[in-house]
C-alpha positions, -999 to 999 in steps of 0.1 A, spaced: -82 912 -120 -88 879 -102 -64 853 -90 -57 821 -109 -37 792 -93 -23 766 -117 -10 732 -107 10 717 -136 41 710 -155 67 730 -173 86 713 -201 111 727 -226 96 723 -261 119 710 -287 100 716 -319 109 700 -352 91 711 -384 91 688 -415 70 680 -445 58 647 -429 63 624 -400 91 599 -405 82 562 -405 96 539 -378 133 533 -385 134 562 -411 154 594 -409 143 625 -428 156 660 -431 136 686 -412 129 722 -422 135 739 -389 141 734 -351 132 756 -322 136 754 -284 111 772 -263 90 770 -231 60 747 -228 41 722 -207 3 725 -204 2 739 -169 29 764 -177 14 775 -210 -20 780 -193 -4 800 -165 14 822 -190 -18 828 -210 -37 837 -179 -10 861 -166 -6 878 -200 -44 884 -199 -40 903 -166 -49 877 -140 -27 874 -109 -14 840 -117 5 815 -95 22 783 -108 28 753 -86 53 728 -99 87 712 -96 118 717 -117 154 704 -119 185 725 -115 195 729 -151 193 752 -181 157 742 -188 148 753 -153 163 787 -160 141 788 -192 110 781 -170 118 808 -144 127 834 -171 95 826 -190 73 830 -159 91 862 -149 85 877 -184 48 868 -183 42 879 -147 36 844 -134 44 839 -97 62 806 -92 58 783 -63 83 756 -72 108 732 -57 140 725 -76 155 691 -74 192 684 -81 185 647 -84 160 650 -113 157 671 -145 133 697 -158 108 682 -182 111 682 -220 88 676 -249 95 664 -285 71 682 -308 67 673 -345 49 699 -366 37 691 -401 48 720 -422 18 722 -446 -10 720 -419 6 731 -386 -8 699 -370 14 683 -343 24 651 -325 40 653 -290 60 632 -266 64 645 -230 90 636 -204 78 656 -173 110 650 -152 109 665 -117 72 675 -121 64 637 -122 74 637 -85 48 662 -73 30 646 -44 -2 651 -25 19 664 4 35 690 -19 0 702 -30 -12 703 6 18 725 14 3 750 -11 -32 746 4 -35 782 16 -25 795 -18 -50 772 -36 -78 782 -11 -71 819 -18 -77 816 -56 -107 827 -76 -100 799 -101 -79 767 -96 -67 750 -128 -49 716 -133 -43 690 -159 -30 654 -161 7 658 -168 16 657 -131 7 627 -110 -31 621 -108 -32 620 -70 -17 655 -69 -43 668 -92 -71 652 -72 -57 667 -40 -56 701 -55 -92 699 -67 -103 687 -32 -86 716 -15 -100 741 -40 -135 726 -38 -135 727 0 -126 764 -1 -153 773 -26 -128 780 -53 -140 775 -90 -122 744 -103 -112 738 -139 -97 704 -150 -81 701 -185 -81 663 -188 -50 662 -210 -33 640 -219 -62 616 -220 -61 591 -191 -85 571 -169 -97 592 -140 -103 579 -105 -139 576 -93 -152 609 -80 -126 632 -96 -150 647 -121 -174 655 -93 -148 679 -79 -148 700 -111 -169 730 -120 -156 729 -155 -139 701 -175 -124 711 -209 -115 680 -230 -109 681 -267 -127 655 -289 -102 627 -283 -101 633 -245 -138 635 -244 -143 602 -261 -118 586 -236 -139 599 -207 -174 592 -220 -171 567 -248 -189 592 -271 -172 600 -304 -177 637 -311 -183 646 -347 -213 668 -345 -229 693 -321 -254 666 -312 -226 643 -303 -210 671 -282 -243 676 -263 -245 638 -256 -210 638 -243 -216 668 -222 -246 651 -206 -225 621 -199 -199 643 -182 -226 661 -162 -239 627 -150 -204 621 -136 -207 652 -116 -192 680 -137 -211 712 -132 -205 726 -168 -186 705 -193 -169 723 -222 -156 704 -253 -129 722 -273 -135 716 -310 -104 731 -326 -112 752 -356 -149 750 -348 -146 766 -314 -159 751 -281 -192 734 -271 -205 747 -238 -231 725 -220 -264 743 -217 -254 770 -242 -243 753 -274 -214 760 -298 -192 790 -290 -177 797 -325 -140 799 -331 -127 834 -338 -105 838 -369 -75 860 -361 -55 852 -392 -37 824 -411 -28 794 -390 9 789 -384 9 763 -356 -19 747 -336 5 736 -307 -7 752 -275 -41 762 -288 -59 742 -261 -37 757 -235 -45 792 -248 -82 784 -245 -78 772 -209 -57 801 -198 -80 826 -214 -111 809 -200 -96 808 -165 -86 844 -166 -120 855 -178 -138 834 -151 -115 850 -124 -126 884 -136 -162 874 -131 -173 868 -167 -201 844 -173 -193 809 -187 -204 819 -221 -183 851 -222 -154 832 -207 -156 805 -234 -156 832 -260 -126 848 -244 -109 814 -245 -117 810 -282 -103 844 -290 -71 837 -270 -67 804 -289 -75 820 -322 -47 845 -318 -22 819 -305 -24 797 -336 -13 826 -358 22 824 -342 48 796 -338 55 781 -304 34 776 -273 41 801 -244 55 827 -268 23 826 -288 1 836 -259 -15 871 -265 -19 900 -241 -53 913 -230 -53 943 -252 -50 921 -283 -77 897 -272 -101 925 -262 -96 942 -296 -104 910 -314 -136 904 -295 -146 941 -298 -141 938 -336 -168 911 -337 -194 938 -330 
């Protein structure tokens, strides 16, 4: 089914739902609270594993209840962990505000022990990374660690996917290590200076990313789908009413990586990512909303 190796962060999601965001200095009553597993890297690993890919997760955790939540989540999804647990730090956590009427979200992340992942730590997993079909990383762990992972994967001929989230300034040459880069509109504008409102904007932004060395840029466009350089818009797939959009980008990336690892074309892999994301937003939570392969395959088959 292909091997996916993910370098990234686990955080415990503390999700608060309310009618609106409170103003600074204001306290309001919320409608609900939930604690669950999250973190971009972890979510993407869970998504890939549930879709059948042999999935490995490289990270760091504390020694606390949130670390147990991480390990239990990975075990349940079939993710194989390669983690160091640090007594002197803590497992990451995220504050997630969800607007009740729309499902839109705002997030604050404290990565904890995962913020201590070093280039040396990544090099210690060099053989694992080199054995992958697809290597995936993001920007929640230290930038140098992400770059080193991409370097090792590129040297071994492994397909590399960078999800440049949260938005950050990248070091020179980092994008040239990437076969695929998957920003959303906000992250894309931060990387290229191009505000993406139309398909024409998306193509201009993709050309700018390609000029920086990315082999095939992909811009995720939320409810519209994803724009694939050289192909055009891959439409979003409606799987039902939207409950929560948190984790949709991670679902896309996990689905996309799993499909690439199986040998699907970039176009088919992007469609698979859109289907995975489309199903994920019909459920609350992040990792718990990631669908299995049978569900995604059925949705795509139903398109005709």
